[in-house]
C-alpha positions in Angstrom: -59.7 -24.4 -19.3 -61.9 -27.4 -19.6 -62.7 -29.2 -16.3 -60.5 -32.2 -16.0 -63.1 -34.7 -14.8 -62.7 -38.4 -13.9 -65.0 -40.5 -15.8 -65.8 -44.2 -16.1 -65.0 -46.4 -19.1 -68.7 -46.5 -20.2 -68.9 -42.8 -20.8 -65.4 -41.9 -22.0 -65.5 -42.5 -25.7 -67.9 -39.8 -26.8 -66.4 -37.4 -24.3 -62.9 -38.0 -25.6 -64.0 -37.5 -29.2 -65.6 -34.2 -28.2 -62.6 -33.1 -26.2 -60.1 -33.8 -29.0 -62.3 -32.0 -31.5 -63.0 -28.9 -29.4 -60.3 -28.4 -26.8 -56.9 -29.3 -28.4 -54.3 -26.5 -28.5 -53.3 -24.5 -31.5 -49.5 -24.6 -31.9 -49.6 -21.4 -34.0 -50.6 -19.5 -30.9 -47.3 -20.2 -29.2 -45.4 -17.3 -30.8 -45.7 -14.2 -32.9 -44.0 -14.9 -36.2 -41.1 -12.6 -36.8 -37.6 -12.6 -38.2 -36.2 -13.9 -34.9 -33.8 -16.8 -35.2 -35.3 -20.3 -34.7 -32.9 -21.5 -32.1 -34.1 -19.0 -29.5 -37.9 -19.2 -29.9 -40.3 -21.8 -28.5 -40.7 -24.9 -30.6 -44.0 -24.5 -32.5 -44.4 -28.1 -33.7 -45.9 -29.4 -30.5 -48.1 -32.5 -30.2 -51.7 -31.7 -29.2 -52.8 -33.1 -25.8 -56.5 -33.2 -25.0 -57.3 -32.0 -21.5 -59.1 -35.0 -19.9 -58.2 -37.4 -17.1 -57.6 -41.0 -17.8 -60.8 -43.0 -17.2 -60.9 -45.6 -14.4 -61.8 -49.1 -15.5 -64.4 -50.9 -13.5 -63.1 -54.6 -13.4 -66.6 -56.1 -13.2 -66.9 -59.9 -13.3 -66.4 -61.1 -16.9 -65.0 -57.8 -18.2 -62.1 -57.8 -20.5 -60.0 -55.7 -18.2 -60.6 -58.1 -15.3 -59.5 -61.1 -17.4 -56.4 -59.2 -18.5 -55.6 -58.3 -14.9 -56.1 -61.8 -13.6 -53.7 -63.1 -16.3 -51.1 -60.4 -15.4 -51.4 -61.2 -11.7 -50.8 -64.9 -12.4 -47.8 -64.1 -14.6 -46.3 -61.7 -12.1 -46.7 -63.9 -9.1 -45.1 -66.8 -10.9 -41.7 -65.1 -11.4 -39.1 -63.5 -9.1 -37.9 -60.8 -11.5 -34.3 -59.9 -11.7 -34.0 -56.1 -11.7 -30.5 -54.5 -12.3 -29.2 -51.1 -11.6 -29.3 -49.2 -14.9 -26.9 -46.3 -15.6 -26.7 -44.9 -19.1 -28.4 -48.0 -20.5 -25.8 -50.3 -18.9 -27.0 -53.0 -16.5 -25.1 -53.4 -13.2 -25.4 -56.1 -10.6 -23.6 -55.8 -7.3 -23.1 -58.3 -4.4 -25.6 -56.3 -2.3 -28.7 -58.4 -3.1 -32.1 -57.5 -1.9 -35.6 -58.9 -2.5 -39.0 -57.4 -2.7 -41.7 -59.6 -1.2 -45.5 -59.6 -1.2 -46.5 -57.7 2.0 -49.6 -60.0 2.3 -47.5 -63.1 1.9 -44.0 -62.1 2.9 -42.4 -65.5 2.1 -43.2 -64.9 -1.6 -40.4 -63.1 -3.4 -41.4 -61.0 -6.4 -38.2 -59.3 -7.3 -34.5 -59.6 -6.8 -32.6 -56.3 -7.0 -29.2 -54.8 -6.2 -28.0 -51.9 -4.0 -25.7 -49.4 -5.6 -22.7 -48.4 -3.4 -21.4 -44.9 -3.3 -19.1 -45.3 -6.3 -22.0 -46.6 -8.4 -24.1 -43.7 -7.4 -21.2 -41.4 -8.4 -21.1 -43.2 -11.8 -24.8 -42.5 -12.2 -24.3 -38.8 -11.3 -21.5 -38.5 -13.9 -23.6 -40.1 -16.6 -26.6 -37.8 -15.8 -24.4 -34.7 -15.8 -22.9 -35.7 -19.2 -26.3 -36.5 -20.7 -28.2 -33.4 -19.5 -27.0 -30.9 -22.0 -27.6 -33.3 -24.9 -31.1 -34.0 -23.7 -31.8 -30.4 -23.0 -31.3 -29.6 -26.8 -34.0 -32.1 -27.7 -36.9 -30.0 -29.1 -40.1 -29.8 -27.0 -42.1 -31.4 -29.8 -39.9 -34.5 -29.7 -40.1 -34.8 -25.9 -43.9 -34.4 -25.9 -44.2 -37.1 -28.6 -42.2 -39.4 -26.3 -44.5 -38.6 -23.3 -47.6 -39.1 -25.5 -46.4 -42.5 -26.6 -45.6 -43.4 -23.0 -49.1 -42.4 -21.8 -50.6 -44.6 -24.6 -48.4 -47.5 -23.6 -49.4 -47.2 -20.0 -53.1 -46.9 -20.8 -53.1 -49.9 -23.2 -50.3 -52.4 -23.6 -48.8 -52.2 -20.1 -51.8 -51.2 -18.0 -52.3 -54.5 -16.3 -48.6 -55.2 -15.9 -48.4 -51.9 -13.9 -51.5 -52.8 -11.9 -50.3 -56.4 -11.2 -46.9 -55.2 -10.0 -48.5 -52.6 -7.7 -51.1 -55.0 -6.3 -48.6 -57.8 -5.5 -45.6 -55.7 -4.6 -47.4 -53.0 -2.6 -50.6 -54.9 -1.5 -53.0 -52.6 -3.2 -56.5 -53.8 -4.1 -57.8 -53.7 -7.6 -59.3 -50.2 -7.4 -56.4 -48.7 -5.5 -54.0 -50.0 -8.1 -56.1 -48.8 -11.0 -56.4 -45.4 -9.5 -52.7 -45.1 -8.8 -50.6 -47.2 -11.2 -52.9 -46.6 -14.2 -55.0 -43.5 -14.0 -52.8 -41.2 -11.9 -49.6 -42.3 -13.5 -51.0 -41.7 -17.0 -52.4 -38.3 -15.9 -49.0 -37.3 -14.6 -47.4 -38.2 -17.9 -50.0 -36.8 -20.2 -51.1 -33.7 -18.2 -47.6 -32.5 -17.2 -46.8 -32.5 -21.0 -50.0 -30.5 -21.5 -49.0 -28.1 -18.7 -45.6 -27.6 -20.4 -47.2 -26.9 -23.7 -49.5 -24.3 -22.0 -46.6 -22.6 -20.3 -44.7 -22.4 -23.6 -47.6 -20.3 -24.9 -46.5 -17.4 -22.7 -44.1 -15.0 -24.4 -42.9 -11.6 -23.0 -44.2 -8.3 -24.4 -42.6 -7.1 -27.7 -43.7 -3.5 -28.1 -42.4 -3.1 -31.7 -41.6 -6.5 -33.3 -39.8 -4.7 -36.2 -37.3 -3.3 -33.7 -37.0 -5.9 -30.9 -38.4 -9.4 -30.2 -38.5 -10.7 -26.7 -38.9 -14.5 -26.0 -38.6 -17.0 -23.3 -37.4 -20.6 -23.4 -37.4 -23.3 -20.7 -34.1 -24.9 -20.0 -33.2 -27.8 -17.7 -30.9 -27.2 -14.8 -27.3 -28.0 -15.5 -26.2 -30.9 -13.3 -28.5 -33.7 -12.1 -31.7 -34.1 -10.2 -32.0 -36.8 -7.6 -35.4 -38.4 -7.4 -36.2 -40.3 -4.1 -39.6 -41.9 -4.4 -41.9 -43.7 -1.8 -43.6 -47.1 -1.8 -47.2 -46.0 -1.4 -47.9 -44.6 -4.9 -46.5 -46.0 -8.1 -47.5 -42.8 -9.8 -45.4 -40.7 -7.5 -42.3 -42.6 -8.6 -43.1 -41.9 -12.2 -43.8 -38.2 -11.4 -40.7 -37.6 -9.3 -38.3 -39.1 -11.9 -39.9 -38.1 -15.2 -41.3 -34.6 -14.7 -37.8 -33.2 -14.2 -36.7 -35.2 -17.2 -39.6 -33.7 -19.3 -38.2 -30.3 -18.5 -34.7 -31.0 -19.8 -33.1 -32.4 -16.7 -31.2 -35.7 -16.2 -32.2 -37.8 -13.2 -30.7 -40.3 -10.8 -33.7 -42.2 -9.5 -33.7 -44.1 -6.2 -36.9 -46.1 -6.1 -38.3 -47.4 -2.8 -37.2 -51.0 -1.9 -40.8 -51.9 -1.5 -41.9 -50.6 -4.9 -39.0 -51.6 -7.1 -41.0 -53.9 -9.4 -43.7 -51.3 -10.3 -41.1 -48.6 -10.7 -39.0 -50.9 -12.9 -42.1 -51.2 -15.1 -42.3 -47.4 -15.4 -38.6 -47.2 -16.3 -38.9 -49.7 -19.1 -42.1 -48.2 -20.5 -40.4 -44.8 -20.7 -37.4 -46.3 -22.4 -39.6 -48.0 -24.9 -41.4 -44.7 -25.5 -38.1 -43.2 -26.5 -36.4 -41.6 -23.4 -32.7 -41.9 -24.2 -30.3 -43.8 -22.0 -28.8 -41.7 -19.3 -31.7 -39.2 -19.0 -33.1 -41.3 -16.1 -30.8 -43.7 -14.3 -32.4 -46.4 -12.2 -30.4 -46.7 -9.0 -31.7 -48.6 -6.0 -29.6 -48.0 -2.9 -29.4 -47.8 0.8 -31.0 -44.4 1.8 -28.1 -42.9 3.8 -25.5 -44.0 1.2 -27.6 -42.4 -1.6 -28.3 -39.2 0.4 -24.6 -38.8 1.4 -23.4 -39.3 -2.2 -25.8 -37.0 -4.0 -25.5 -34.1 -1.5 -21.7 -34.2 -1.7 -21.7 -33.7 -5.5 -21.1 -30.2 -6.7 -23.4 -31.0 -9.6 -26.6 -31.5 -7.5 -29.3 -29.4 -9.2 -32.3 -30.6 -7.1 -33.8 -33.2 -5.0 -37.4 -34.4 -5.8 -38.5 -36.2 -2.6 -41.5 -37.9 -1.1 -41.0 -39.6 2.3 -40.5 -38.9 6.0 -39.8 -35.6 7.7 -36.6 -36.9 9.4 -35.2 -38.1 6.0 -36.0 -34.8 4.3 -34.6 -32.8 7.2 -31.4 -34.8 6.9 -31.1 -34.1 3.2 -31.8 -30.4 3.7 -29.1 -30.1 6.4 -26.6 -31.9 4.2 -27.4 -29.5 1.3 -27.0 -26.6 3.7 -23.7 -27.8 5.0 -22.4 -28.2 1.4 -23.9 -25.1 -0.1 -20.6 -23.5 -1.0 -19.5 -26.3 -3.3 -22.6 -26.4 -5.6 -22.7 -25.1 -9.1 -26.4 -24.1 -8.5 -28.5 -23.6 -5.5 -30.2 -27.0 -5.4 -33.9 -27.1 -5.6 -35.4 -29.0 -2.7 -38.9 -30.3 -3.3 -40.5 -32.5 -0.8 -43.8 -34.0 0.4 -43.5 -35.5 3.9 -46.9 -36.8 4.9 -49.5 -35.5 7.4 -51.8 -35.9 10.3 -54.9 -35.3 8.3 -58.3 -34.4 9.9 -62.0 -34.8 9.5 -63.8 -32.1 11.5 -67.5 -32.7 12.0 -70.0 -29.9 12.7 -73.3 -30.7 14.5 -75.2 -30.0 11.2 -73.2 -32.6 9.3 -74.8 -35.6 7.4 -73.7 -38.4 9.8 -74.0 -41.1 7.1 -71.7 -39.2 4.8 -69.2 -38.7 7.6 -69.2 -42.4 8.4 -68.7 -43.6 4.8 -66.1 -40.9 4.0 -64.1 -41.5 7.1 -64.0 -45.3 6.7 -62.7 -44.9 3.1 -60.2 -42.1 3.9 -58.8 -43.8 7.0 -58.6 -47.4 5.9 -58.3 -47.7 2.1 -54.8 -49.0 1.4 -54.4 -49.5 5.2 -54.2 -45.7 5.8 -50.8 -45.6 3.9 -51.7 -42.5 2.0 -50.1 -39.2 2.8 -53.7 -37.8 2.8 -55.4 -40.5 4.9 -57.6 -39.3 7.7 -55.9 -40.1 11.0 -57.7 -37.8 13.5 -61.3 -36.8 13.8 -63.3 -34.3 15.8 -66.9 -35.1 16.4 -69.6 -33.2 18.3 -71.2 -34.9 21.3 -74.7 -34.7 19.7 -73.7 -36.7 16.7 -71.2 -39.1 18.3 -73.7 -41.9 19.2 -74.8 -42.3 15.6 -71.4 -41.8 14.1 -69.8 -44.2 16.6 -72.3 -46.9 15.8 -71.8 -46.4 12.1 -68.0 -46.5 12.2 -68.0 -49.7 14.3 -70.5 -51.4 12.0 -68.7 -50.4 8.8 -65.3 -51.3 10.1 -66.6 -54.8 11.1 -67.6 -55.4 7.5 -64.2 -54.7 6.0 -62.5 -57.8 4.5 -58.7 -57.8 5.1 -57.0 -60.3 2.9 -55.0 -61.1 -0.2 -55.4 -58.5 -2.9 -55.9 -61.3 -5.5 -59.3 -61.8 -3.9 -61.3 -59.1 -5.6 -63.7 -58.8 -2.6 -60.9 -57.6 -0.3 -61.3 -54.0 0.9 -57.7 -53.6 2.0 -54.7 -55.9 2.6 -51.4 -55.8 4.5 -49.2 -52.9 5.5 -46.0 -52.6 3.5 -43.3 -54.3 5.6 -42.1 -55.4 9.1 -40.9 -51.9 10.0 -44.3 -50.4 9.3 -46.0 -53.3 11.1 -43.9 -52.6 14.3 -44.4 -48.9 14.2 -48.2 -49.0 13.7 -48.8 -51.8 16.2 -46.8 -49.8 18.8 -49.6 -47.1 18.7 -52.2 -49.8 19.1 -50.4 -51.1 22.2 -50.1 -47.6 23.5 -53.9 -47.2 23.1 -54.5 -50.5 25.0 -52.4 -49.2 27.9 -53.4 -45.6 28.1 -56.2 -44.5 30.5 -57.1 -41.7 28.0 -57.7 -44.0 25.1 -60.3 -46.7 24.3 -60.2 -49.0 21.3 -63.7 -49.2 20.0 -63.0 -51.2 16.8 -60.1 -53.4 15.6 -57.0 -53.4 17.7 -55.9 -56.9 16.5 -53.0 -57.8 14.1 -50.8 -60.7 13.0 -47.6 -60.9 10.9 -47.6 -64.7 10.6 -48.2 -64.8 6.9 -48.5 -61.1 5.9 -48.3 -57.8 7.7 -52.0 -57.6 8.6 -53.4 -55.0 10.9 -57.2 -54.8 11.3 -58.6 -51.3 10.9 -58.5 -49.8 14.4 -60.6 -46.9 15.8 -59.6 -45.3 19.0 -61.6 -42.8 21.1 -59.5 -40.3 23.2 -60.3 -37.9 26.0 -57.0 -36.1 25.4 -56.8 -34.3 22.1 -53.1 -33.9 22.5 -52.2 -37.5 23.1 -49.5 -38.7 20.8 -51.9 -40.9 18.9 -53.8 -37.8 17.9 -50.7 -35.7 17.1 -48.0 -38.0 15.5 -48.1 -39.4 12.0 -48.8 -43.2 12.2 -49.2 -44.0 8.4 -51.4 -47.0 9.1 -55.0 -48.1 9.6 -55.5 -46.3 12.9 -58.1 -43.5 13.4 -58.4 -41.6 16.6 -61.6 -39.7 17.5 -61.9 -36.8 19.9 -65.5 -36.0 21.0 -66.1 -32.4 21.8 -69.1 -30.7 23.5 -71.3 -28.8 21.0 -70.9 -25.7 23.1 -67.1 -25.9 22.8 -67.1 -25.8 19.0 -64.5 -23.0 18.9 -62.2 -24.7 21.3 -62.4 -27.8 19.2 -61.7 -25.8 16.0 -58.6 -24.3 17.6 -57.1 -27.8 18.1 -57.1 -28.5 14.3 -54.3 -26.1 13.2 -52.4 -26.1 16.5 -52.1 -29.8 17.4 -49.6 -31.1 14.9 -46.6 -30.0 12.8 -48.3 -31.2 9.7 -50.6 -29.3 7.3 -51.4 -31.6 4.3 -55.1 -32.5 4.0 -58.2 -31.9 5.9 -62.0 -32.0 5.6 -65.0 -30.4 7.2 -68.5 -31.8 7.3 -71.5 -29.6 7.9 -74.6 -28.0 6.4 -74.3 -24.6 8.2 -72.9 -22.2 5.6 -71.6 -19.7 8.2 -69.6 -22.6 9.8 -68.2 -23.7 6.5 -67.1 -20.1 5.6 -65.5 -19.8 9.1 -63.7 -23.1 8.8 -62.3 -22.1 5.4 -60.6 -19.2 7.1 -59.7 -20.8 10.5 -58.2 -23.8 8.8 -56.4 -21.9 6.1 -53.0 -22.9 7.2 -54.0 -26.4 8.4 -54.2 -28.1 5.0 -52.8 -27.6 1.5 -55.7 -29.6 0.2 -59.0 -28.8 1.9 -62.3 -30.6 1.4 -65.8 -29.5 2.2 -68.3 -32.4 2.8 -65.8 -34.8 1.2 -63.1 -37.2 2.5 -59.5 -36.0 2.9 -58.2 -38.4 0.3 -58.6 -38.7 -3.5 -56.9 -35.8 -5.1 -56.9 -36.0 -8.9 -54.1 -34.7 -11.2 -55.3 -31.6 -12.9 -58.3 -31.2 -10.6 -56.8 -30.9 -7.0 -53.0 -30.2 -7.3 -51.5 -31.9 -4.3 -49.2 -30.7 -1.4 -49.2 -29.1 2.0 -47.2 -26.7 4.1 -45.5 -26.7 7.5 -43.7 -30.1 8.0 -45.9 -31.7 5.3 -43.6 -30.4 2.7 -42.7 -27.6 0.3 -46.3 -27.5 -1.3 -45.2 -27.4 -4.9 -48.6 -28.8 -6.0 -47.8 -31.9 -8.0 -50.5 -32.5 -10.6 -50.8 -28.8 -11.5 -49.0 -26.4 -13.8 -46.8 -24.8 -11.0 -45.0 -28.1 -10.4 -43.3 -28.3 -13.8 -41.9 -24.8 -13.4 -40.0 -25.9 -10.4 -37.9 -28.0 -12.7 -36.9 -25.5 -15.3 -34.4 -22.6 -15.4 -36.1 -20.2 -17.9 -34.0 -18.0 -20.1 -35.3 -14.6 -21.3 -34.0 -13.5 -24.7 -34.0 -10.1 -26.4 -33.2 -9.8 -30.1 -32.6 -6.4 -31.6 -33.1 -5.8 -35.4 -32.2 -2.1 -35.6 -28.5 -1.3 -35.1 -27.6 1.1 -32.3 -25.5 4.0 -33.9 -25.5 6.7 -31.3 -24.5 6.7 -27.7 -26.3 9.9 -27.0 -30.0 10.3 -26.1 -32.2 12.7 -28.0 -32.7 15.1 -25.1 -29.0 15.6 -24.9 -29.0 17.4 -28.2 -31.6 20.0 -27.2 
């Protein structure tokens, strides 16, 4: 398959033209023509999807995209948008009113929304269950046309509305919003449709097509899928809700309270593209109320989750306790974060380590599941790396995202602010820890925490082991002669195994690290930062308590949301119960 490469706006047009001309799929390859009945064979009239990633716009001063974004930011900031619960196309407003605010200016309300109570969630479940079989009968070709239209709307008409909602509502800078709410979201929509089309190409062996024809079709799962999405990536919300829908499922979607506005944008774009009412139902709710209600329904077909380990554990236990009442064994798909590492070998390029670590640890305030949070550095390189980290951290501008010179902005809310600053206070009080950069914070206007770098003499201190999900990096300096001891710490220090990176020029070390850290990360990087996976290029997910490692952004992920049916058609009637040898 063609490499799915990120590219800039300047170089995309000729590449796209070439891709469309050379690498689109031939729908005639999807099946062998036979006299089989049309209702049990794959739909052959499938829209072609070229295999390329959405280009990232540059937003240089004076550019058309920058002007459009500035206008969208101004419009979005000027309104407190009213966002209802939507079930089967019907808008619902309850007396449980909530507001989404700008994290960098928490007195500024961006959206007013409403919590669903248990009965409202049950209504959404009923609607989804009733809608699922109707939606599942929709031919693949029609679904793929909807997804193609949605991707085009996201890439064009609504690109800056998505970016503005993400910037103001989740405090992402221009580039972080563009990577997430535009490029990655569009990639999920477009490439998951491509992966479905590729999977539909497979058909079982038919040894004699004049006698029997074997086929496979992809069904949704009867019941409903609950999507529980996080604040930190707008694109994840779109993927968690709409990839199961693509595969013929009906969804009850609980967006994060702190990403309601951007998720509302996605919901409306998908409706405009043609997703019927009731296929995805938009249901903000209190977490425990939502979890208790979905897990008590016998129609629960799956939970698509991104969030914390305790929350996923709670949902899993509830499913286990209710297992006897379900129509299906519910599919549990979860991504739960990490304690991601950069491990530095004495042969590493120190400058690359410094730059990669600053970006990985502090872009979007370290609120990425993949952000580097712990670092292992050899004593021989530490003076140079320490000096570089301190110098680069001091240059970072922490401010309002509408200032395009800002490197990063505020953390998401008051709960995150309290949790993250508690680790900084721990570092100030502990004799094993020394803050070498940052360590200051204020929530007077927004939830601002300056990027903080801590050096530890104890590699098992809680700041080196527990997930912080904020702009705090902890460094353990090891003696060069103790390389193996330091390597042993990586897979054995934490319960997580999401992302990790090694830096070094020694090939034997890199090969060794690839094996020794095999279970330490689901996404592993060599001489690159631990963040930045791209849909179709580095399918994402980790093991252990980081999640079920279903590799969102790859072809395996869509198969988790289908219940395939194998079909055998026989064209020669069976007339004799005896086998030939019995007559000898």
